[in-house]
N, C-alpha and C positions, 0 to 999 in steps of 0.2 A: 210714696212712704203709705204703710199702713198701719195707723195708731191702734190699739185695742186695747182695751181696761176689760178689768174685772171685778168682780164683787166676792167675796169668800165670806160667807157665813156661816158659824160654827156653832152646831148644836148642843150646849152647854151642858143640858140635866142628859142628855142622849150618851155624852161621851161621858161620866160622870155615871151612868149605867154600864155603858159597856167596861171601864175599870173596877166598878164595883162586882161585874160579873167576871173578870178577870181572876180576882182575888178568889170571889166563891169556887171557880171553878179547877182553881189551884189547891183550894182544900179539898174540894170530893175526891180530886186528883190524887190526891196523897194519902185518904183516907181509903179510896180504894186500889191503892199502892197496899198500901199496910194489911187489906183484908186478902190481896194478893198471894202476901209473900206467907202470908199465916198459912193458906191455903194449900199454899203447894208444898210443906211441910219440911225444908230446908233448914230452919234455928233446930239445931242443937235442943234435943227437950229430954228432962230427969221428972223435975218437980214439975213443971210448966210456968217458972217465971219467968224465963229467961222470954217467952214470946207469949206472955198471961202481961200481967200488968206493970211488970218491968218495961215493955213492950210499947211505946204509946206515937202518939201523934202530937208535936211543937207545930202549930199555928199563930206562933204568939209574934213571927214578922212575915205574914203572908201578905201584907198591906205593902210590903219590900219586897212581895216576889219569892219569900223564901219558906219553906215548911221542909218541917224535919220529921224523919221517923226515930225512936231513941231508944237506945236500949237502956237502960238504968240499974241493970245490975251493976256491980263492981267488975265481975269476968267476962262481961262479954266481948270484952276489946279483946283479951286473952283466946278467948275462944275463937274469934272472928277470923284473928291473924294466924291463925297456926291451924293451918287446917291438915297436917299430921295426925291430929289426934285424932284417936279411934272414937268417933261417934259412936253411941248406941243409937240405934234406927228401930225398937221396938214401938216408940210412941211417935216417931217424925219417920216416915223409911226413907227419907231425901236430905238428912241431915249431913249437914257440911259445915267448913271453916269458907268462909267467902259467901255468905248466904244470899249476898244481893249483887253477887255477880252475874245473874241471870237477866238480869235489869241495866245493868248499865253496858255502856256501846260495849259491841261485841258480842253480847249477851243474846240468848235465846231468842228474852222477851226486851231485847231494847226499846222494841216500837212502843210497848204496853202504855208508858205514861204518857207520850206525845199523843199517841191516837183518844186514850180515855180523856187528853183535857180537851182535845181537839172535840170530842163526841159531846163534853160536858157543855163545852163552851159555846156550841151550837144549839143547844139543849135549852139554855140559860139566857141566849141573846137571839136567838135565831137566824143568827148570821150567818 
């Protein structure tokens, strides 16, 4: 019978760096998604409030693995969940309800966030 022993040394500071890079990559990915949605011109636009100052990134829980794109306009929910509305398209030609659907699973841009995260994480860590 052969007896094998091993010793594992963890590099605590390096692991902390990787954790911090994960949070930073999450925040940067959310910022990139925010910009991508605005540039896609899919948010209904009249005065610009819904895609302007009322549309922002909340990273207050990013250390827990959560970043949120928030629409603070009171009418955002009504517009989002009612795609049957006849959205004007003079400002944003691709305006529609469910404007995040392209970036959700099954959407045409479903790989955007995972790929963006992977690229940012690699750039931050070199891994």
